[in-house]
C-alpha positions, 0 to 999 in steps of 0.5 A: 100741066108742066112745060118742059124746056131744054137750053143748049149752049152752041159753041163747045156743046152743040158745035164741038170745038174745031167744028163749024156746024151742028151735026145731022144727028144733033139737028135731028135730036133737036127736032125729035125733042120738039116733036115730043113737046119740049121747047128747045132754046139756044144760048150763046155769046154769038150774035143772034144772027149767027145762031144755027137755023135749027128751028129753035123755039128761041135764043139767048144771045149776047151779040158777040161780046 
């Protein structure tokens, strides 16, 4: 059995430029993917503590560098 995963960038993708938060629709989409058994990870240049709390299965961050 294969494991499916999706990796989402935060700034400019999950949070569009000029906005400060993830939309409710996008947060719901993350939850829906996870309900389907798809692992969802965040990737960002932000510090790990700045990753939006959407219940990601993990995050790859570069601590703001």
